[in-house]
Structures are given as structure tokens and as C-alpha cells.
N, C-alpha and C positions, 0 to 999 in steps of 0.2 A: 090113374090121376088121384092125389092127395085130396082128401076135403079139410077148405080151412076150418081154425077151430076162430072163436068170435070170443078171445078171451076177456073181452071188457064188458062182455054181456054174460057169459056163461060161467066164471069163475070172480071172486070176490079178494082182493087180496090186502096186504095190512101189514106196516113193517112195524114190529114190536121191540126189539133192541136194536138201538143203533150202535157203532164203531167209533163213538167220536173220544178216541184216546183210549190208554189201558183203565180198565176195570179195577179198582183196589178195594170196593165192595160189594153186596150182593145188591142185585136193584130189580124192581119192579117193572117192566118194559109198557110201553103203552097198548092200552084195550082195541082189538080192532072188534066191528058191529058184523057179527056173520048170521044178520036175520035176513028170513028166507033161504037159509045154506043148507046142503044136506050137512047129516052129524061129523062125516070125518071133517077132519082137521091136516093139513099136511105144513109139516113145519122144517124150513130149510135155517140150517145153523150155519153160521162161519166163524170160525175162531181163527184168531192172529197170534202174534208172537205171546208166547207163556212165561210169564217169570216161576224162575226156581221155586218147586215148591207149593207152585197153586194147586189148587184142583178145583173145577168147574163144572157146574150141572145145570143143564134147561129142563126146566117143568112148564106144564101149561096150567092154568090156572081160570076157572070159567065164573060167569055174573050175569043174573037176570035185570041188574039194572045198575052195570058199570060203578058200582060203589065197592061192594061188597063179595069177595073174589074166594074162590076152592077149590084147591086143589084137582086137577080130573084124574081120578084113578087109572095109573098106570101110564102118562101122558109124560114117560120123562126119556128124555134125552140121554146117548152115551155120557158118563162121566170123562171131561178132558183133563190131564195132567201134562207136568211137563215131559215126562215120560212118552206117554199116548199119544201128543200133540204133534210132533216133529215140529211144531212151533207153527205149523198152520197146516188147517185139516178144512172140511166140510161135512156137512152129515143132513141126511133127510129122513124122514120117519112121515107115515101117517097113523095118524088116532084114530077110532073108529067109536067115541061113547063121549062127543061133546053134547049135553045137553041142557044147556044157556045161551043166550043171544051173544053176549060177547066173551072172550078168549084174550089174555097175554100168555107174554114169557115171562118165564122170573129165570135170573141165573143167580145161581148160589155158590159163590165163592168160598175157599177155606183154602186155610195156610197162615206162616207166619206173617209174612208181607204180601200179599195174593195180587196179582197183576196180568191182568189178560185182554186182550182187544176179541169182542161179542160182538155179533148180530144173530137177529132171527128175524125173520118173516113167515106171514100165516096164508095159509091157502085153506079157498072152501070152494067147491061145485056150487052155484046158484040152484035150487028146486025151481025157480018162477022167474021168468023175466019177461 
């Protein structure tokens, strides 16, 4: 028999980037409060249709005060472009070096007329509850 996992009490979840139509510019996502969580952060990224010539990369930034953010070293998702996306794809990665309380996803777009639908959620396991 499988032991059930209490997701609500064992994990902290949060949306950072939301798929509100095609993105045409880079975007800082919403921050998620990971107070009392382990250092590891799992990112689930979803990419929708990609405008030809668009390149998108999602990175993570962290902050102690939810105001001033800095990049988390090495916390970079795969670069998605017209050629690699096949117009729809998803990716999940875990990064183990978070040091600050707040984390957000940042989507950086490039291209002549960039456009992509992108979403990212962040998850960390709670240390205590």
C-alpha cells in the first residue's frame, strides 16, 4: 500500500509566470515565499506556440526582502526557440542552491519580433510544518 503525501503541508507551491497570451517582451515573474523550505527549488516550465525567430530562456532570481533580486547561479532552464520548441513543450528542473527566502522566474526573450506563451511554477519542500 502506498503512503499518501500531504502536498499542502509538505510542499510550498507558487506560480511565477502565467500564460496570459503571447509574451512579446521579457518579464520578471511573481515571487514565491519559500520561508522554512529546503534550498532545492523545482521549476515546471510550459511553453506554447513560438513566433518564428523567437528565443526564450527562463532563469531564477532570489531575494531576502522581496524587493532586490539577484540571479541564482546556474539556475537556467533550456533555451527554447522555434526550432527546439516544436511549438509546444514542457520542462522540469531542480536547482539545489537557493539561499534567499523569495524566488521568482524571469523569462528573457530575444528576436526581431519575439512572441511565445510561457508559464512557470515553483515548488520547494517544507523543512517544518
